[in-house]
N, C-alpha and C positions, 0 to 999 in steps of 0.2 A: 417154534410154532409162531410166534410173533414176527419173525422174519419171513416166512412163507405168507403171512396175510400182507405184510408190506410190500412183497413182490407182486401180488395179485393186483394191488391198488394203484401201482406205478403207471400201468399203461392207462388207466382211466383220468389220473391227475395231469398226465402230459397234455392232452388236448384242453383240458381246463385252463392249465397254466398258460398254454397259448394263446388261448382265447382272451385270458384276462390281460396279458401284455399287449395283445393287439388292440383290445378297447382302450388301454390306458394310453397307448402311442395315439390311436385315432382321436380320443377326446383332448389330448394335450395338443395336437396339432390343430384341431379344430378351434380351441380356445385361443390359441396364439394368432389364428386367421380372423378373429372376430375383431372389427373394427373398435378400437379402444378410444373413445373420445371422452373429453373432458366436460362434465355437466356444469362446471362453474360458470362457463360462458353463457349457457342457456339459463342457468338461474339469475345470473346478472341481467340479462336481457328481460325476463320476467319481473324482475324487481323494479327495473328501469321504466318497464312499461305500466306497472302499477303505480309507480311514484307519478308518472304523468297523468294518469287517470285521476289519482288523487288530487294534485294541483288544479285540474279541469274543475273537479267538483268543488274545492275549497274556492276558486275564483267565481264560479256559479253561485256559491252560497253566499260570498262577500257582495256580489251584485245584488241578490236578492235582499239581503239585509239592508243595504244602502237604499234601495227603493222603497223598502216596507218602512224605514226610518222618516224618508221623505214624505210618505203618505201618511204616516201617523202624526208627523209634526203639521201638515196641512190640515188634517182632521182636528188636531187639537186647537190651532188657530180659529178655525171656523166654530167650533163648540164653544171656545172662549169670547168670540165677538157675539156670538147667539146669546150667550149667558149674561154678558154686559147689555145687550139690547134689551133683554127681558127685565133685568134689574132696572135699567132707566126707565123703560115702560111702566113698571110696578109702582117704583117709589116716587117718581117725579111726574108723572102726567096722570 
């Protein structure tokens, strides 16, 4: 009984097996045809670009801090001179 059932299904499995083998062969040939490239080079370029941008930002921040220090020193000198002038005016005249 089991042998006759098996003989009935063999004609149905032959096309299925053929399609399966054909799909596997096609997929393997397609995968080998796809250009394989190394993403490391692209990642290094991206990191290098980010480092350059970071260096530019650091340089601009340094320049801004330097100019802010100069303005602060000038402001402190002006305030000190005015404070001395006020003390001289109040206590000596």
